[in-house]
N, C-alpha and C positions, 0 to 999 in steps of 0.2 A: 454748135457753139456760136456765140455772137460773131458778127463780122463775116459770116459766110464760111467760117473755117469748118471743114468737114469733120464730123465727129466719128466717122467710121473709117476703118482701114480700107484697103483695096477691095475687099469682098463686100463692103457696105453692110456688114453684119449678117450676111446670109450664111456664112460658114461658122458653125459653132462646134467646137470639139465635144463629142458626146462621150468619149472615153478618155481616161487619163493616159497620156503617152509619156511614160517615164523617161524615154530617150529624149523627147522634146524638152521635158522639164530639166533634165540633166544638161542638155545643150544650152538652154537659157541660162542656167546657173553658172555654167562654165564661162559663157560669154560675159556675164555680169562680173564675175570675179576677175577675169582677164582685163576687162576694159574700165571698170569703175574703181579706180584707186583713190579718188578724192572727190570733193563736191563738184568740181568742174566737169570731170569725166562722167560722173553720175548724171548730171544735168544734160550733158550732150547725148548720153545713152537714152534718157527718157524722151528726148525731143527729136530722135532720129526721124527722118522723113522717108516717105515712099518715093523712091527715085525711079523714074521711067525714062529710058533713052538718055541717061546722063543728066536729066533735069528733075529737080524736085517738083512735086505736084502739090506742095503745101498740104500734105496729108500725113498725119502722124503714123508711124509704123506701129507704135505701141499705144493703143487706146487704153486709158487707165482701167476702166471697168472690165474690159475683155482680158487685159493682161493679168489682172488680179484673179479673175475667174479661172482663166486657163492654167495659171502657174501656182497660185497661192490660195486656192479655195480651202485647202485643209491646213496649211501652215505656211508662214513666211518667216524665214530666219530673221532674227533681230538685226543682224549685220546688214541685210538687204533693206529692211525697214529703215535703219539708220542712214544708209546711203541715199535712199529715196528722199528722206527728210532733209538731208544735207543738200542735195541737188535742188529741191524745191525752195529751200531757204535761200540759197545763193541766187536763184532766179528772182525771188521776191526782193532781195537786196539790190540786185542789178536794176530791177524795174523802179525801185524807189530812188536810187541814186545813179541815174544814167550818166555814163561817161566818167564817173568818179572812180578813183582808185580805192578799192575796198581793203580794209585792214586784213592782212594775211591772205588776200585773194588777188588774183590777176585782175587787171582792169577789164572793163567790158570789151574794149576794142581788141586787146591782145587775146582775150578768151574766145571771142566770137569771130574775129576777122577771117581766119582760115576756114572755119566751118560754114559761115554764111556764104563765102565765095564759092566753096566747093558744093554747096547746096545739099549737103548730107544731113542737115539739121533744119528744123522748122523754126529755129529761134528767131530769125529775122522777122518772120511773120507774126509769131507769138508776141514779140516785143512791140509790134506796130500799134497796138491799142491796149489800154489798161484792162478793158473787159476780157480780151484774149488771155492776158496774164492771170487775172483773177479766176476765170473759168477753168483754165488749165490746172491751177493749183487746187481749186475746189474739187474738180473731178478726181484728182489723185487722192485728196484727203478722204473723199467719200468712198472711193474704191479701196483704200487701205483699211478702212474700218470694217469692210466686208471680208477681209482676208481671214483665214482660219487662225485662231489663237492670237488675234490682234491685241486683246487686253493683256494677255500673258507677255507677248513680245514688248509691249510698252514698258513693262516692269524691268526688262533687261536693257532698255535704252539708257545710255549714259545721261546724266543730268543735263548736260549742255544740249543734247539732242531732244530731250523732253522739252526744254525751254524753247528750242527752235520750232517744235511742233505747236506749242502754245502761240508763238509769234505768228506762225502761218495761219492758224485758226482765227486769231485776232485780225490779221490782215484781210482775210476773206470776209469776216463778219463786218468789219469797218467799211470795206469797199462796197458791200451790198446795202449798207445802211445810209450811204451818202446819197 
């Protein structure tokens, strides 16, 4: 990623699951359902950091392509797709309107204050440059299109989430055309 942001997790891409681990998939889905109740929690889940010795190493725990490969190569539930879209859309809005109170959302400071200080999230680093933000969103959008049954799940997204997905695509397109 631009700005020296590591694009691989702790294994630097050397470890690749060769067989599906249904227990691992189940654990991931359970964790998602427990933690991702709204767009804020979904965004924080997507941007979790690799923490070593209590300090974040500004390395994403979930690399978009690898996450989608490992857990969603055959299918991604439309509720999870919607949650990812909601989280990415919130991230885009926060980057476009830094420090502003978002309608029906918490402010950037109240949302990120505790997480940035505890270093459990890479949000502080991702928000440091526009290219980090755009690349993060772009990488997730590309990865989502490679998930099994992506086209089918798109049909099950609520209209507002479909609109958010269009907004995200336009944001990435416009950012790269500048």
